[in-house]
N, C-alpha and C positions, 0 to 999 in steps of 0.2 A: 424200250418197248416200242413197237411199231404200231401206229394207229392205222387200222385197215379201213379202206373206203368200201362201203357196201356196193355190191355189183348192181348195175342198172336193171330196172324192171323193163321187160319187153312185152310187146303185143304178140298174140299168137302168130302173126305173120313175120315176126323177127325184128320189126322196127322198135326203136326205143320209146318207152312210155315215160320213165323217170330216170334221169341221170344225176348221180350224187357227186358232190364236190368234196374236197379235203377238209374244209372248215365248217361242215354242216349244211352248206347250201345245196340246192337241188334245182333241176329244171325239168318240167313235164312238157310233153308234146302230144298233139292230137295225131290220129292215124294219118292225117293228111300231111304231117310234117311241120305244121305250124305250131308255134309255142303256145302252150296252155297256161303254164304257171312258171314264174320266176321267183325263187325263194333265195334271196341274196343276203349275205351277212354284211352288217355295217356297224362297227364298234361292238357294243355289248348286245345288240339285238339283230333283227332281221327285217328286211323289206320284203313284202309279199305282193305280187302282182298276178292277177288272173286276166286272161285275154279270151275273147270270143273266137270261134273257129270261122273267121271270115277273112276276106282279102285285106280289109282295112285294119285288122288286128285291134278291134275295139276293146278298150280297157274296161273290164267289168268290176274289178276290185283292186284297190291300192291302199295298203296299210303300212305305216312306218313302224320303227321299233317302239314307239310310245303308244301304239294303238290308235293313232290319228290317221284319218284317211276318208275314203268314201267308197260306196258301192253304187253301181249304175244299172239302169235298165238295158236290155239288149240293144236299144237304139242309142245308147250313150248318155241319156239324161240322168241326172243324179237321183238316187233312190234312198240312200242312207248316208249321212255324214257323221263323222266322229271327230271331235276336237277336245282339247283339255277343258274348256269351259262347259262343254256339253255336246249335244247332237240332236238329230231329229230324223224321222222316217216320213217320207212323203209318197203320195200316190202318183200315178202317171199324169194327173192334171196339175200337180204342184201343191196340192193341199197337204198340210201337216197331219199325219195320222197319229204319231206318238213322238214325244219329245222328252228330254231329260237334261239335267244340269249337273255340275260338279257337286252341288249341295243336295240336290234331289235326284238321286240316281234312278235308273230304270227299274221299276217295280214289277213284280209278277213274272210271268214266263218270259224267257228271252225271245228276241225277234228271230224268226226262222223264215227263210224264203230261198227259192232257187234262182240263182243268177242266170242259169241256162239249164238245159236238160242234163248237163253233166256236172254242174257246180252247185253245191248246196252250202249255205252260210247260216251260222248261228251266232248271234251277237247279244251279249249281256252287258258288257262294259268295255272300257278300253283294255282292261286286263283279261277279259274272258271273251275271246273271239275264236271261233272254231270254223274251219272251212274244210270241205271234202270234195275231192275230184274223183268221179267214177266214169270210166270209159271201157266198154267191152269187157265188163266183169272185173276190171282192175281198179283198185281204190288206193288213193293217197290222201292222208289226212294232215292237216296243218293246225297246230295250236299256237295262237298268237297272243298268249297272255302272260306266261311265266317270265320270259326274258324281258319284255317291256317293264314288268313290275320291278324286276331287279335293277334295270337301268335307270328308272325314274325315282326309285326309292331314295329319300334323303331325310335329313333331320327335320326339315320343315313339315313333312307329312306326319311327324309325331308330335308336333307342337300343339299345345292346348291353350296357348295364350301368350301374351307379352307382358313383362314386368312394367308397370305403369309409373312407379315412383322409386326413389332411392338411387344408390350408386349403380345398381344393376339394371337401371331403366333401359328399355329397348331390347333386352335379351329375351330369347325364346324360352318358354317353360315347356319342357319335354315330358311326355308320358312315359314313365319307366317301363310299364307293362308292354307298351308298343315297341320300345327299344329292345327289350328282351325277346319279344316275339320275332322281330326282324332278324336278330342274331340267330335264332333257331332256324328260321326259314333259309337264311343264307348258308348255314351249315348243312341243311338238308339238300340244298341245290348242289353244293360242292360234293357231297357224298353220292348223289345220284349221277352227277356228271363225271365222276372219277371212274377210272377203269379198275379191273381186278387182276391180280397176278394168279399164278397157278395154285397158290394156297388159299385163295379167297380173300386176301387182304386188300383193302382199298389203297391204291397208290395213285399219284398224279401221272397223267399221260406224259410220256417222254417228249421233251422239247426237241432233242437231237434224235432224228430218225436215221434209219439205215441208209437211205438214199443220200442224206446230208453227210454222213460219215464217209460215204464213198468218195465224195468230192474233197473232204478234209480228213485224211487218214490220221492226222495227229490227234483228233478228238477220240479215237478209239480207246486210247489208254485212259483218258479222263472218264469216259463212260464206264469202262471196266472197273476203275477204282471206286466210282460211286455205287455200282451194283454190288461190289464186294463189301463195301461199308454197310449198305442196307441189309445185306444178308447176315453179316455179323451181328447187327443190332437185333434182327429177328431171332437169331439163334441164342441170344442172351449172353454173348461174350463180353458185354460191357457191364461193369459193376458200378451202378449209379445209386448213391445213397441220398435219400430225400430227408432233409431235416424238418420235421413237422414242428418240433419244439424249439423255441428260441434259446432256451437254456442249453439244450444239447448242441445247438449250432455254436454257441459261444464256447462251450467246454471243449469242442472238437477243433475248432479253427481259430481260437483266440491267439494262439502263439504265432500262427502264420499271418493273421489279419488283426493287428492290435486295435484297429478302429472299432472292432465289434464290441470290445470291452470299454470303450471310451464313454459310452452313454451312462454306464453305471457309475463311473468315477465322477461324472459331473453332477450326479444327483446329490451326493453327500449324505449327511445325516439329517433327515427331515425334522428331528426333535432337538437339534442342537444349532447354535448360532456359529459354530466353528466351521471353517471352510478348509480344513487341513487336507481333506481328500481331493480337492480340486487341483488339476495340473498347474494352475497359475501360482499355487503356494510353494512350488519347488523354488529353492533359492536362486538357481541360475535363471529360470524362467521369470521369476519375479523381478530380478535385477534387470533383465532385458526390457521388461514392461515399464519399469520405473526410471529408465534411463532418460536423461534430459534430451529433448529434441534439439536438432541442429537448425530448425527453421527459424529465421530471424523475425517472423511475424509480419513481414511486409506482404501486401497482396500480390498474388501471382499475376503475370501478364495475361490479359484476356486473349482468348482464341479468336481466330478470324470469323467463326460463325457467330460468336457473341458480339463482336464489333459490328457485324453486318445487320444485327437485329435492330429493331426500332428502339425508342428511348427507354426501354425497360431496364437497361444496364448502364451504369455510369462508370467509366474508367477512372479509377483513382490513382493510377500510376503515372499520370502526367502526359500520356500519349493521346493525342486527339487527331481525328481524321481531318485531312486537308483536301478540299475539293480541287480538282484540276481546273475548274472554271476560273477565268480571270475577267474582271470587270472591264467593260469597254471605256475608252477615253471619251468623255462627254465634251462635245464642242459647243461653244456658245456663239450667238450671232455676231457679237462684237469682235471676237477673236477668230472667227471662222476663216476669213480670207488670209489673215496673217499666218495662221498655222499651216494652211494648205501651201502657201507660196514660200514661207521662210522657215518656220519651225520644224516642219516635217523632215525626217532624214533624207538626204540627197540620194537619188537613185532608188527610192523605195516607193512602191505603189501604196497610196492611201485609199482605203475603202471606207466610205461614209455610209452607214446604215441609217436611213431615215425612218424613225419609229415613232409611235405614239402609244403612251401607256394605257389609254382607254380602249384601244382596238385589240380584240382577242387574237387576231393573227400576229400582231406584233408581240404580245405577251408570250405566245407560244414559240416564236422564232428567236427571241432574245436569249434564253438560256442556251440554245444550241450555238449561237454565235459566240457567247462567252466561253463555251467549252472549246470551240475551235480556236479562240484567242489564246486560251491556256495551253493548248497543244502547240501552237506556233511559238509561244514564248519558252515553253519547256524544251523544244527542239533547238531554239536559238541559244538558250543558256548552256545546253550540253555541247554545242559547237564552239561557243565562246570560251568555255572553261572558267577556271577561277581567276577573278580579277578582270575578265573581259566584259565588254559592254554587249549585251545580247541585242541582236538586230533581227527581228522576225522577217519571214519571207515577204509578208506584206502587212501593213498596219491597219488594224480594224478600229474604227471610231463610231460614235453614235451621235446623232443629232435629233433632239426631241422636237418633233413638229408641233407639239402642243404649246411650246413656250414661245415660238417665233414663226413668223410667216416669211422669213428670209428666203429659204429655198422654195417655198410654195409659190411666191411671187416671181422669183428669178427663173425657175424652170417649168412653171405651171404643173406642179406635181399634184395629181388627184388620186393616186393609188399608193397604198402603203401595205407592206414595207417596200421601200425603194432603195436601190443600191447605186451610189455615185462613186466612180473611181477616178482618182486624180494622179497624174504623174508629172512631176516637175511643176506643180501649180496649175496644170491644164486638165480640163475635163476630157477623159478618153473613153468613158463608158457610163451609160445611164439607162437603167431598165429595172423592172420588178421581176424579171425572169432571168435565170442564170444558166449558162452553158447551153443556151439555145432553147431550152424547154423546161428545165428543172428549177427546184427551189431548195434543195438539200445543201448541207454544208460541203459535201463532196463537189456539188456543182459550183458552189461559191469558190472553192479552192481552184477548181479547173478554170473557171472564168477569170479569176485574178491572174493566174499564170498566163493565159492567152492574152489578156489585156495588157499585161506588163510587156510581153514580147512585142505586141503590136505598137505600143506607145514608144518603145525604144526605136522602132522603125519610123516614127513620126506620124502615126495614125491617131489623130485627136478629133474630137467633135468641134463643130463650129463655135466661134465665140458668140455668146448670147444664146446658146442652145435652149430651146423651149419645146416642151411636148405640145402636140397639136391640140386644138380646141376640142373639148368634149361636149357632146350634146346628147340629151335623152330623146331618142327618136320616138319613143312611145308617147312622151308628153307632147312633143311637137305634133304628132298625128292626132292626139286628142284635142289639142288647141285648134287644129285645122278643122276637125269635124265639128267641134263646138261652135266655131265661127260660122260654118256653113249652115248648121241647123238653126242658129240664132237668127240668121237672115230669113230663113223660111218661116220660122215661127213668128218673126216680126211682121212679115207681109201678110200672113194669115190673120194676125191680130188686127192689122189695119183694115183688112177687108171686112172683118166682123164689125 
């Protein structure tokens, strides 16, 4: 079936008054050729815009598919506003004349006024908006209520409350009468919007039209088969038996569908303790049910999702998670120099992380360093193989600055965490920043590689390296100011 588009309405002079589109939209024009109305489809509803017949094209009315929008005076100032929470009508001075809300709708007669000599508006609610365009004896009317109601209708509009207690707490309590009424209204909309065939029956508009079949000839056979099937159904060529009685259904189809009679066999005799009628009493079925299980009773291995859960599950099968982190080697002040020069593996860069347990920055960075240490040893063990001695790319160690002032006094360290790198017993790097600007473990890895290459070329820090003296300039400025003011105050006191 082809959905025909109504022909355009024309002025007596021959120019277009209203031009209709294929999906229900339309566009109206003034005799001057300017657009008067734009009625455009958007989803389940329509957007409607009315314009004044001036060079600026002032918008006099704008309504969306939900009935929200505004109407304006000829000069463009707001006149009526419509929103979901409510709306209001104001005069030219901005004073509110009438107002309404979602819970207190507009009472009495609807609001009626002329947007211009050619446009009349009637407003009762977001679902009841009527506009009429009249020019040179031609009229076009617009109803902006039914489609928005269908688009905004949901189960929340039928709720009469929320369950306060019990397992159903938080669920909406729906009004059954409103639900039934909404179903009836939806059915009426479908019936009114459907087309009729030659015999007067309601049918859905054809989705595949003639122009579309011209582009795709292979669809002609499919459409013809569908039309033939619908015709055969209307002529009564199909014999369909409706089983109103359950007994008749079972008597007719029990041989083809044994499950229909299964319900009666499970009921048994309500006045007897015997279960001979149940399918489980069959010897073969009963033997299969009473067969001893092959499960040895040991707990099944836990899945990855349960292992990743918090301590709610305890694996009893002996498998426990092993963290990839590896503790850092702790250096003491008495053995610090001996380990750097003699005990450390030859040709390996030693990175000493100066930390303090009381400092939050150190507590945050220590787990990350331990994770990097575990990755280094895991890679070294994989390369060494079985029986080999793993040698990491560089050796990570820790020195607790809270236990000793050795490095604090030796290098004048005042910032933590601090990284000291030694190669062959000599200091070749000392800084709290890595890779030039960063502090992540990737920066630490990159800095260790660069420092190791530079140390192999002979780039070391000077013997007795110390950081520069630190000073608090704010305190010094305060002391200087305090000294100057005390002199002035002292001279004034002597004068008095």
